[in-house]
C-alpha positions in Angstrom: -11.1 28.5 -17.5 -14.0 27.6 -15.2 -17.0 26.3 -17.1 -20.6 27.2 -16.3 -21.3 23.8 -14.8 -18.1 24.0 -12.7 -19.1 27.5 -11.5 -22.5 26.2 -10.4 -20.8 23.3 -8.6 -18.3 25.7 -6.8 -21.2 28.0 -5.8 -23.1 25.0 -4.4 -20.0 23.8 -2.4 -19.3 27.2 -1.1 -22.8 27.4 0.2 -22.6 24.2 2.3 -18.9 24.4 3.5 -17.0 26.8 5.8 -14.9 29.2 3.7 -11.5 27.7 4.5 -12.4 24.2 3.2 -12.5 24.9 -0.5 -9.5 25.6 -2.8 -9.3 26.4 -6.5 -5.7 27.6 -6.7 -4.2 25.8 -9.7 -0.8 25.3 -8.0 -2.5 23.7 -5.0 -4.8 21.6 -7.2 -1.8 20.2 -9.1 -0.1 19.0 -6.0 -3.3 17.1 -4.9 -4.2 15.8 -8.4 -2.2 12.6 -8.3 -0.4 10.1 -6.1 3.2 8.7 -6.5 2.5 6.4 -9.4 4.7 7.2 -12.3 3.0 7.4 -15.7 -0.6 7.1 -14.4 -2.7 9.7 -16.1 -4.2 12.6 -14.2 -6.0 15.9 -14.9 -6.6 19.1 -12.9 -9.7 18.9 -10.8 -12.3 21.7 -10.5 -11.5 22.1 -6.8 -10.0 20.6 -3.7 -12.0 20.2 -0.5 -10.3 19.6 2.9 -13.2 18.7 5.3 -12.9 18.4 9.0 -16.1 16.4 9.8 -18.0 13.5 8.4 -21.0 15.8 7.8 -18.8 18.0 5.6 -17.8 15.0 3.5 -21.4 14.0 3.2 -22.3 17.6 2.0 -19.6 17.4 -0.7 -20.8 14.0 -2.0 -24.4 15.3 -2.1 -23.4 18.4 -4.0 -21.5 16.2 -6.5 -24.5 14.0 -6.9 -26.7 17.1 -7.7 -24.2 18.1 -10.4 -23.2 14.7 -11.6 -19.5 15.4 -10.7 -16.9 12.8 -10.0 -15.4 12.9 -6.4 -12.0 11.4 -5.6 -11.0 10.9 -2.0 -7.3 10.9 -1.1 -5.0 10.6 2.0 -1.3 11.4 1.9 -0.9 10.6 -1.8 1.7 7.9 -1.2 -0.2 5.4 -3.4 1.7 3.7 -6.3 -1.2 2.7 -8.6 -2.8 6.0 -9.6 -5.8 5.2 -7.4 -6.2 8.8 -6.1 -5.6 10.5 -9.4 -8.1 13.3 -10.4 -10.2 13.6 -13.5 -10.8 16.9 -15.3 -13.5 18.9 -13.5 -13.7 16.5 -10.6 -13.7 17.3 -6.9 -10.8 16.0 -4.8 -11.5 15.4 -1.1 -8.4 15.4 1.0 -9.0 13.8 4.4 -5.7 15.1 5.8 -7.4 17.4 8.3 -9.5 14.7 9.8 -6.5 13.4 11.8 -7.7 12.7 15.3 -7.3 9.5 17.4 -10.8 9.6 18.9 -10.6 6.7 21.3 -8.2 4.1 22.6 -9.9 1.3 24.6 -7.4 -0.9 26.4 -9.9 -3.4 27.6 -11.4 -4.1 24.2 -8.0 -3.5 22.5 -9.4 -1.2 19.8 -8.9 2.4 18.6 -11.3 4.7 16.8 -9.5 7.0 14.4 -10.2 9.5 11.7 -8.9 8.6 8.2 -6.2 11.3 8.1 -4.3 9.8 11.1 -0.7 8.9 10.0 0.1 5.2 10.5 3.2 5.8 12.6 1.3 8.4 14.7 -1.4 5.8 15.5 1.3 3.3 16.5 3.0 5.8 18.8 -0.3 6.8 20.4 -1.5 3.3 21.2 2.0 2.4 22.4 1.4 4.7 25.3 -1.3 2.2 26.4 1.0 -0.8 25.9 -0.8 -1.7 22.6 0.3 -2.2 19.0 -1.3 -1.6 15.6 0.5 -4.1 13.3 0.0 -3.1 9.6 3.2 -1.3 8.6 3.6 -0.3 5.0 7.0 1.1 4.0 5.2 4.5 3.8 4.1 4.3 7.5 5.9 7.5 8.5 3.7 9.4 5.9 0.7 7.3 4.8 -2.6 7.6 6.5 -4.9 5.0 8.0 -7.7 6.0 5.5 -5.3 5.4 2.6 -4.2 2.1 4.1 -7.8 1.1 4.3 -8.5 2.1 0.8 -5.8 -0.2 -0.6 -5.8 -2.8 2.1 -2.1 -2.0 2.7 0.3 -4.6 4.0 3.8 -4.1 5.1 6.9 -5.6 6.7 5.4 -7.5 9.6 2.3 -8.7 7.7 3.9 -12.0 6.9 3.1 -13.0 10.5 0.4 -10.5 11.5 -1.8 -9.9 8.5 -2.8 -6.9 6.5 -5.1 -3.9 7.1 -8.3 -5.8 6.5 -7.5 -8.1 9.4 -7.5 -5.1 11.8 -10.5 -3.1 10.7 -13.5 -3.9 12.9 -15.8 -1.2 11.6 -16.1 2.2 9.9 -18.2 5.2 9.2 -18.8 5.8 5.5 -20.4 8.3 3.1 -22.0 6.2 0.4 -22.4 6.9 -3.3 -26.0 8.0 -2.6 -24.9 10.5 0.0 -25.8 8.6 3.1 -23.6 8.6 6.3 -23.7 5.1 7.7 -21.8 2.8 10.1 -20.6 -0.6 9.1 -19.1 -3.4 11.2 -18.9 -3.7 15.0 -16.8 -3.1 18.1 -17.2 -6.7 19.4 -14.6 -9.4 19.1 -17.0 -11.5 17.1 -20.0 -10.7 14.8 -21.6 -12.3 11.8 -24.7 -10.1 11.4 -25.3 -9.6 7.7 -22.8 -9.4 4.9 -19.2 -8.3 5.6 -19.6 -4.9 4.2 -16.7 -3.6 6.2 -14.4 -6.1 4.6 -15.8 -5.2 1.2 -15.0 -1.5 1.7 -11.4 -2.3 2.7 -9.4 -2.3 -0.5 -12.1 -0.7 -2.6 -9.9 2.4 -3.3 -12.7 4.9 -2.7 -14.9 3.4 -5.5 -17.7 2.2 -3.1 -17.7 4.9 -0.4 -15.6 7.5 1.4 -14.4 6.3 4.8 -14.7 9.0 7.5 -13.9 7.0 10.6 -12.3 3.6 11.3 -12.4 1.3 14.3 -9.2 -0.8 14.3 -8.3 -3.9 16.3 -5.1 -3.6 18.4 -2.7 -6.2 19.9 -0.5 -6.1 23.0 2.9 -4.6 22.5 5.2 -7.4 21.2 8.6 -8.4 22.5 11.8 -7.1 21.0 12.8 -8.6 17.7 16.0 -10.5 16.7 17.4 -9.7 13.2 19.0 -12.4 10.9 20.7 -11.2 7.8 21.9 -13.3 4.8 23.9 -12.4 1.7 23.2 -14.2 -1.6 24.9 -14.2 -5.0 21.6 -14.1 -6.9 18.0 -13.3 -6.7 17.1 -17.0 -7.3 19.4 -18.1 -4.5 17.6 -15.7 -2.1 14.3 -17.0 -3.4 15.4 -20.5 -2.6 16.1 -19.4 1.0 12.6 -18.0 1.2 11.2 -21.3 0.1 13.4 -23.1 2.7 12.0 -20.8 5.4 8.4 -21.8 4.4 9.4 -25.5 4.1 10.7 -25.4 7.7 7.3 -24.3 8.9 8.7 -20.9 10.1 6.6 -17.7 10.3 9.1 -14.9 10.9 7.8 -11.5 12.0 9.5 -10.1 8.9 11.3 -11.5 5.8 12.4 -8.8 3.4 14.6 -8.8 0.3 16.7 -6.0 -0.9 19.0 -6.2 -3.9 22.3 -4.4 -4.6 20.7 -1.8 -6.8 18.5 -0.7 -3.9 21.3 -0.8 -1.3 23.6 1.2 -3.4 20.9 3.9 -4.1 20.2 4.2 -0.4 23.8 4.4 0.5 24.6 7.0 -2.1 21.7 9.1 -0.8 22.0 8.6 3.0 25.7 7.5 3.3 24.6 4.7 5.6 27.7 2.5 5.0 25.7 -0.4 3.8 27.6 -3.5 2.5 28.1 -4.0 -1.2 29.4 -7.5 -0.7 26.2 -9.2 -1.8 24.0 -9.2 -4.9 20.9 -9.7 -2.6 20.3 -9.3 1.1 17.6 -11.2 3.0 16.5 -9.7 6.3 14.6 -11.9 8.7 13.2 -11.1 12.1 11.6 -13.2 14.9 9.7 -11.8 17.9 9.0 -15.0 19.8 10.3 -14.5 23.4 12.6 -16.6 25.4 14.1 -20.0 24.5 11.5 -20.6 21.7 12.6 -17.3 20.1 16.3 -18.4 20.2 15.3 -21.7 18.5 13.3 -19.9 15.9 16.2 -17.5 15.1 18.6 -20.4 14.8 16.1 -22.2 12.5 15.7 -19.1 10.3 19.5 -18.8 10.1 19.8 -22.4 9.1 17.2 -21.9 6.4 19.2 -19.1 4.9 22.3 -21.3 4.8 20.4 -24.2 3.2 19.1 -21.7 0.6 22.6 -20.8 -0.5 23.6 -17.8 1.6 27.3 -16.9 1.2 27.1 -15.4 4.6 24.4 -15.3 7.3 24.3 -14.4 10.9 22.2 -13.0 13.7 22.8 -9.4 14.4 24.0 -8.6 17.9 23.8 -4.9 17.2 20.2 -3.6 17.4 21.2 -0.3 15.7 22.7 -2.4 12.8 19.5 -4.3 12.4 17.4 -1.1 12.5 19.7 0.4 9.8 19.1 -2.5 7.5 15.4 -2.3 7.8 15.5 1.5 7.4 17.3 0.9 4.1 14.4 -1.3 3.0 12.0 1.5 3.7 14.1 4.1 2.0 14.7 2.1 -1.2 11.8 3.6 -3.2 12.6 7.3 -2.6 16.3 6.6 -3.0 15.7 5.1 -6.5 13.4 8.0 -7.4 16.5 10.1 -7.4 17.9 8.1 -10.3 14.9 8.7 -12.6 11.2 7.9 -12.8 10.3 4.7 -11.1 7.6 2.3 -12.2 6.7 0.2 -9.2 5.4 -3.4 -9.6 3.4 -5.1 -6.8 2.9 -8.7 -7.8 2.4 -11.6 -5.4 3.0 -15.2 -6.0 2.8 -18.4 -3.9 5.9 -18.7 -1.6 7.0 -21.8 -3.5 7.1 -19.8 -6.7 9.3 -17.0 -5.3 12.6 -18.3 -6.8 11.1 -18.8 -10.2 9.4 -15.4 -10.2 12.6 -13.6 -9.1 14.4 -15.4 -12.0 11.8 -14.3 -14.5 11.9 -10.7 -13.3 15.7 -10.7 -13.8 15.3 -12.2 -17.3 12.6 -9.7 -18.2 14.8 -6.8 -17.2 17.7 -8.1 -19.3 15.5 -8.8 -22.4 14.0 -5.3 -22.3 17.2 -3.5 -21.4 15.6 -2.1 -18.3 17.2 -1.5 -14.9 15.1 -3.4 -12.3 15.9 -3.0 -8.7 14.2 -5.5 -6.4 12.6 -5.2 -2.9 10.1 -7.6 -1.6 8.0 -8.7 1.3 9.6 -12.0 0.4 8.0 -14.0 3.3 4.6 -13.8 1.8 5.6 -13.7 -1.9 4.8 -10.0 -2.4 7.5 -8.7 -4.8 8.2 -5.1 -5.7 10.4 -4.9 -8.8 11.2 -1.2 -9.3 11.7 -0.3 -13.0 14.0 2.8 -13.2 14.1 4.9 -16.4 16.3 7.9 -17.2 14.2 11.1 -17.2 13.0 12.1 -20.7 14.0 8.8 -22.4 10.8 7.8 -24.2 12.4 4.6 -25.7 13.4 3.4 -22.2 9.9 4.2 -20.9 8.3 2.1 -23.7 10.7 -0.8 -22.8 9.8 -0.4 -19.1 6.1 -0.5 -19.8 6.6 -3.7 -21.8 8.6 -5.2 -18.9 5.8 -4.1 -16.5 3.3 -6.1 -18.5 5.5 -9.1 -18.9 6.1 -9.2 -15.1 2.3 -9.2 -14.5 1.9 -12.0 -17.0 4.6 -14.0 -15.4 3.1 -13.7 -11.9 -0.3 -14.8 -13.2 1.3 -17.8 -15.0 2.8 -18.9 -11.6 -0.6 -18.7 -9.9 -0.1 -15.2 -8.5 -2.0 -12.0 -8.5 -1.4 -8.6 -10.1 -1.3 -6.7 -6.8 -0.5 -7.7 -3.3 -1.0 -4.4 -1.5 -0.8 -1.3 -3.7 -4.2 -1.7 -5.3 -5.4 -1.8 -8.9 -6.0 2.0 -9.4 -5.2 2.9 -13.0 -2.0 0.9 -13.6 -3.3 -2.6 -13.0 -6.7 -2.5 -14.7 -5.6 -4.6 -17.6 -4.0 -7.0 -15.3 -7.2 -7.3 -13.3 -9.1 -8.2 -16.4 -6.5 -10.9 -17.1 -6.7 -12.3 -13.6 -10.5 -12.4 -13.0 -13.0 -14.4 -15.0 -15.7 -12.4 -16.9 -18.4 -13.5 -14.5 -16.3 -12.3 -11.5 -15.7 -9.0 -13.2 -19.5 -8.7 -13.6 -19.9 -9.3 -9.9 -17.6 -6.4 -9.2 -19.5 -4.2 -11.6 -22.8 -5.1 -10.0 -21.5 -4.2 -6.5 -20.2 -0.9 -7.8 -23.6 -0.1 -9.4 -25.5 -1.0 -6.2 -23.3 1.1 -3.9 -22.6 4.0 -6.3 -25.5 4.1 -8.8 -24.6 7.5 -10.1 -21.0 6.4 -10.7 -19.4 9.4 -9.1 -17.0 7.8 -6.6 -13.5 7.6 -8.1 -14.8 6.6 -11.6 -12.4 4.9 -14.0 -10.4 3.1 -11.2 -10.1 -0.6 -10.4 -12.8 -2.0 -12.8 -12.9 1.1 -15.1 
């Protein structure tokens, strides 16, 4: 039932927005009220707004300010931390209809995009100009640039090319006070004032709502070579990762997939993947010419020193693509087995073998099925905790394992999240990671940029 205050809010929004922007249908609201994070709480919002212009976003924020109503921005909803989950009576702003590539500048190697542009669509568009946008989360066929900016998303090739923040030059933002402002620059260099653009990247909609993004581009890169290695254990694969780092190599990708993930993908997609290994490491190099051949050989040798039972360069491009496709499909494939609680810890590269061993031990101690995928080359590990649907006891064990994995990562000098964000699921972990004085700095920034506390309240720092 709509309350008097909600009715007043809806009337105000209807007065400042075109008629097709506002939705209160409960079935629609439910589908927009949460992201893909299992077990992160959410409630039905008062309404959903799908704006088409920055000015419409600004009008919504100003209306929410007048009514003291929480406003939650979201992209495609592929997040895995509950960062876009709605509160009861809140307003959800979906930026999916703001999906235009506004400009591609070949000379300056930049693009200007709206936040609803899908990652892979941007990549395809700039490829027409011989350019490349590197950040490539596993959700790139579905996730949006705005969502990637909100979480500072990483991806497969980020071991060599960096994460979203490294490619955001500037942005247009609606602030918590309802102002529409531009941050950053279009120039190759710029140190005027504080780096507010970098601050907004990864802020999960708690400091402003991004309505336009200027991203840095690179020239299209050469074709990659794929190197695959089979290992008998997670720790052996971790040792190979350490060998790669010790050799001074920076592959364009270094991904880990365990047998549980491969089997789930194969059962779903019938891809004919090998079941001969407990763990597969997938490496890629994109250095051209003779130097690339030497790099591929060095990567292969590192796999062998790390204990690979088999390793080789793939001579079949389709085979290499299939293996990396399996890496991207691992999460949805495992979801078919039951609710999946996804971890996202990151540890120093030298600690990868130890961390993988601890994850395995934690799964056994708590009687929880843990499937492992990882951006292994930069220490970003994604243990996937799979629980049978409706099994409350198994869920409790998985939640305990989730906490123990976070504690283990911190003990090894790591962080509670490498790319998925804090959202709701990692708030306790953030408190464990950051000193009280540093948490106070976060809260001071939040209070300065969102003094009314309406932007995605309860997320990140609570």
